[in-house]
C-alpha positions in Angstrom: 2.9 42.2 -38.6 0.6 39.7 -40.4 3.1 38.3 -42.9 6.3 36.3 -42.4 9.5 37.7 -43.8 12.0 35.7 -45.8 14.7 38.3 -46.3 18.4 38.1 -45.6 17.7 39.4 -42.0 15.7 36.2 -41.4 17.2 33.9 -38.8 17.0 31.2 -41.4 19.3 33.0 -43.8 22.4 31.0 -42.7 20.8 27.9 -44.2 21.1 29.3 -47.7 24.9 29.6 -47.4 25.3 25.8 -47.2 26.4 24.4 -50.6 26.7 20.7 -49.8 25.0 18.4 -52.2 22.1 16.1 -51.6 20.5 13.5 -53.9 17.5 11.3 -53.5 17.6 7.6 -54.5 15.2 6.7 -57.3 13.6 3.4 -57.8 10.3 1.6 -57.9 8.2 0.2 -55.0 8.7 -3.4 -54.3 5.2 -4.9 -53.9 6.5 -8.1 -52.2 7.5 -5.9 -49.1 5.2 -3.8 -46.9 5.1 0.0 -47.4 5.9 2.1 -44.3 5.0 5.8 -44.2 6.6 8.2 -41.7 3.8 10.7 -41.1 4.9 14.1 -39.8 1.9 15.7 -38.1 0.1 18.3 -40.2 2.1 17.6 -43.4 -0.8 16.3 -45.5 -0.1 12.9 -44.1 -3.7 11.7 -43.7 -4.5 12.6 -47.3 -1.3 10.8 -48.5 -1.9 7.8 -46.3 -5.4 7.1 -47.4 -4.7 7.9 -51.0 -1.6 5.7 -51.2 -3.2 2.8 -49.2 -6.1 2.9 -51.7 -3.8 3.1 -54.7 -1.8 0.0 -53.5 -5.0 -1.9 -52.6 -3.5 -2.6 -49.1 -5.6 -5.1 -47.2 -3.8 -5.1 -43.8 -2.8 -1.7 -42.6 -1.2 -0.8 -39.3 -1.7 2.8 -37.9 -0.6 4.5 -34.7 2.0 6.4 -32.7 5.2 5.8 -30.9 6.8 7.8 -28.1 8.8 10.1 -30.4 6.1 12.8 -30.5 5.3 12.9 -26.8 8.5 14.4 -25.4 8.8 13.8 -21.7 5.3 12.7 -21.3 5.2 9.2 -19.8 1.7 8.8 -18.3 0.3 6.8 -21.2 -2.1 4.9 -18.8 -4.1 8.2 -18.5 -4.9 8.2 -22.2 -8.3 6.9 -23.2 -8.6 3.4 -24.7 -9.4 4.9 -28.1 -5.9 6.1 -28.6 -3.9 4.2 -25.9 -4.3 1.0 -28.0 -2.6 2.8 -30.9 0.5 3.9 -29.0 3.6 1.6 -29.2 6.4 1.8 -26.7 10.0 1.0 -27.5 9.7 -2.5 -26.2 6.3 -3.3 -27.7 5.9 -5.7 -30.6 4.1 -4.2 -33.6 1.9 -6.4 -35.8 3.8 -8.6 -38.2 3.4 -8.9 -42.0 1.2 -5.9 -42.7 0.8 -4.6 -46.2 0.9 -0.9 -45.1 2.2 0.8 -42.0 1.5 4.5 -41.3 1.6 6.8 -38.3 3.5 9.3 -36.2 6.4 6.8 -35.9 10.0 7.7 -35.8 12.2 6.3 -38.5 14.0 4.1 -36.0 10.6 2.5 -34.9 9.7 1.7 -38.5 13.0 0.3 -39.4 13.3 -1.8 -36.3 9.9 -3.4 -36.8 9.8 -3.5 -40.6 13.4 -3.5 -41.9 12.5 -4.7 -45.4 9.7 -2.2 -46.0 9.4 0.5 -48.7 10.0 3.6 -46.6 8.4 6.8 -47.7 7.7 10.3 -46.2 6.4 13.7 -47.2 7.7 17.1 -45.9 5.8 20.4 -45.8 7.2 23.9 -45.6 7.9 23.8 -41.8 6.5 27.2 -40.7 3.2 26.4 -42.4 3.3 23.0 -40.6 3.7 24.7 -37.2 0.9 27.2 -37.9 -1.4 24.4 -39.1 -0.6 22.3 -36.0 -1.3 25.2 -33.6 -4.6 25.9 -35.3 -5.5 22.2 -35.5 -5.2 21.7 -31.7 -7.1 25.0 -31.2 -10.2 23.6 -32.8 -10.9 21.1 -30.0 -12.9 21.8 -26.9 -12.3 20.0 -23.5 -14.5 17.1 -24.4 -12.6 16.5 -27.7 -9.1 17.0 -26.2 -9.2 15.9 -22.5 -11.9 13.3 -23.1 -10.0 10.9 -25.4 -6.4 12.0 -24.6 -6.7 12.2 -20.8 -6.2 14.9 -18.2 -2.4 15.3 -18.7 -1.8 15.1 -22.4 -5.2 16.7 -23.1 -4.2 19.6 -20.9 -1.1 20.1 -23.1 -3.3 20.1 -26.2 -5.5 22.8 -24.6 -2.4 25.1 -24.4 -3.0 25.8 -28.1 -5.7 28.2 -26.9 -3.0 30.5 -25.7 -1.3 33.0 -27.9 1.0 31.4 -30.4 4.1 33.1 -28.8 3.3 31.2 -25.6 2.7 28.0 -27.5 6.0 28.2 -29.3 7.9 28.9 -26.1 6.4 26.0 -24.1 9.2 23.5 -23.4 6.7 20.6 -22.9 5.4 21.2 -26.4 8.8 21.5 -28.1 8.6 17.8 -29.0 6.0 18.9 -31.6 6.9 22.5 -32.4 10.7 22.5 -32.5 12.2 21.0 -35.7 9.9 18.0 -35.7 11.3 16.5 -38.9 14.8 16.2 -37.4 13.3 14.8 -34.2 11.3 12.0 -35.8 14.1 11.1 -38.2 16.7 10.8 -35.4 14.7 9.8 -32.3 15.8 8.8 -29.7 19.1 10.7 -30.3 20.6 11.9 -27.0 21.4 15.2 -28.6 17.7 15.9 -28.8 16.1 16.7 -25.4 12.8 15.1 -24.5 11.8 18.3 -22.8 12.8 21.7 -24.2 14.5 22.9 -27.4 17.4 21.6 -29.4 20.6 23.5 -28.9 21.6 25.6 -31.9 25.1 24.3 -31.5 23.8 20.8 -32.5 22.1 22.0 -35.7 24.8 21.3 -38.3 25.5 17.7 -37.1 21.8 16.9 -36.6 20.8 18.3 -40.0 23.6 16.2 -41.6 22.4 13.1 -39.8 18.8 13.7 -40.7 19.6 14.2 -44.3 21.5 10.9 -44.3 18.5 9.2 -42.8 16.2 10.7 -45.5 18.6 9.4 -48.2 17.8 5.8 -47.0 14.1 6.3 -47.7 12.7 4.8 -50.9 10.5 7.8 -51.6 10.6 11.3 -50.3 8.8 14.4 -51.7 7.5 17.8 -50.6 3.8 18.7 -50.3 4.1 21.8 -52.4 5.6 20.0 -55.4 3.4 20.5 -58.5 4.8 17.2 -59.8 3.9 15.3 -56.5 1.2 13.1 -58.0 3.3 12.2 -61.0 6.3 11.3 -58.8 4.1 9.0 -56.6 2.8 7.3 -59.7 6.3 6.7 -61.1 7.3 5.2 -57.7 4.3 2.8 -57.3 3.8 2.2 -61.0 0.1 2.7 -60.7 -2.5 5.6 -60.9 -2.6 7.8 -57.8 -5.1 10.5 -56.9 -4.4 12.7 -53.8 -7.5 13.2 -51.7 -7.8 16.2 -49.3 -8.5 14.9 -45.8 -8.2 16.0 -42.1 -7.8 19.6 -43.1 -7.7 22.1 -40.2 -11.1 23.6 -39.4 -11.7 27.0 -37.8 -10.9 27.3 -34.1 -13.5 26.5 -31.6 -15.8 29.4 -31.1 -14.6 29.8 -27.5 -11.0 30.3 -28.8 -11.2 32.5 -31.9 -8.1 33.4 -33.8 -7.2 36.8 -35.2 -4.2 35.7 -37.2 -3.0 39.2 -38.0 -2.7 40.0 -34.2 -0.9 36.7 -33.5 1.8 37.0 -36.1 3.9 39.6 -34.4 7.6 40.2 -34.9 8.3 38.0 -31.8 6.0 35.2 -33.2 7.8 35.3 -36.6 11.2 35.1 -34.9 10.1 32.1 -32.9 8.6 30.4 -35.9 11.9 30.8 -37.7 13.9 29.6 -34.8 11.7 26.5 -34.2 12.0 25.5 -37.8 15.6 26.4 -38.7 16.7 22.8 -39.1 13.5 21.5 -40.7 13.7 24.3 -43.2 17.0 23.0 -44.4 15.7 19.5 -44.8 12.7 20.7 -46.7 14.9 22.9 -48.9 17.1 20.0 -49.7 14.1 17.9 -50.8 12.8 20.8 -52.9 16.1 21.1 -54.7 16.4 17.4 -55.2 12.9 17.2 -56.7 12.8 20.6 -58.4 16.3 21.7 -59.2 15.2 25.0 -60.8 13.2 26.1 -57.8 14.2 29.1 -55.8 13.7 28.0 -52.2 13.3 31.5 -50.7 10.7 32.5 -53.3 8.9 29.2 -52.8 8.8 29.6 -49.1 7.6 33.2 -49.3 4.8 32.3 -51.8 3.8 29.2 -49.7 3.6 31.2 -46.5 1.7 34.0 -48.2 -0.9 31.5 -49.7 -1.2 29.4 -46.5 -1.6 32.4 -44.2 -4.3 33.8 -46.5 -6.0 30.4 -46.4 -5.7 30.1 -42.6 -7.1 33.7 -42.3 -10.0 32.8 -44.4 -10.8 29.6 -42.6 -10.6 31.3 -39.2 -12.9 34.1 -40.3 -15.5 31.5 -41.4 
């Protein structure tokens, strides 16, 4: 099966039965305070970061990572200097008084270090995000993965060369493949395991808490929104042009991808399972930004278009 299904038999269907309301705060960016962007991996974050930083004319920018996306990995001393210097631990002091902060930082890290910042983030249809992430890691050879990231984390990156079913089942990679939006919004919540997958029994409470966290942001939108650029311009009160950067290339020639063979019924089920909570967050943002949108139709169309794009990229 080469296409993902979004029917009532889909494991995500329970999400559509929720009727609770959600509203985003509206306002304008305060230029006397720094801007902090929570960058979810493979959610057009590099494009947004560079474009927004340019539109604001930010002169002093901070970029990096915290521990939220590394799961149970603790051997940060094995990472090469190129990236190790960009990783901030819970007790590390981040640079003071920047104009712009961006990276794979949890909401708690940003708010602890820059409590007065203009907080913003962008969500992407979560199954598309997972697929893009798997393909992104698959494009690296040993020199590009293990070289800068070290033998331990680099080896985890190399697991993207396995079939996607194995990749999605890997408990050491769940920190990046299992409901990442919820994880980064709530880290270091004890209900979210550092290794392995979030219990389905925790889903309702975690989704509610993640939505509450999103409501505290000054700007939130979704990648697929046709009004995205206009919404950013209204927030920053300035012209904004979204560049296209850091897009996933074809897999390394040693690890080719035949997407139609990878997207089996089992793979589709795992993709749905690993994004069940993130899908609800994305759906709430879609409805808040585009009240007339049909979420199921939008997801189906988005997946259809993205899978066609991924297929074309992988075939060269």
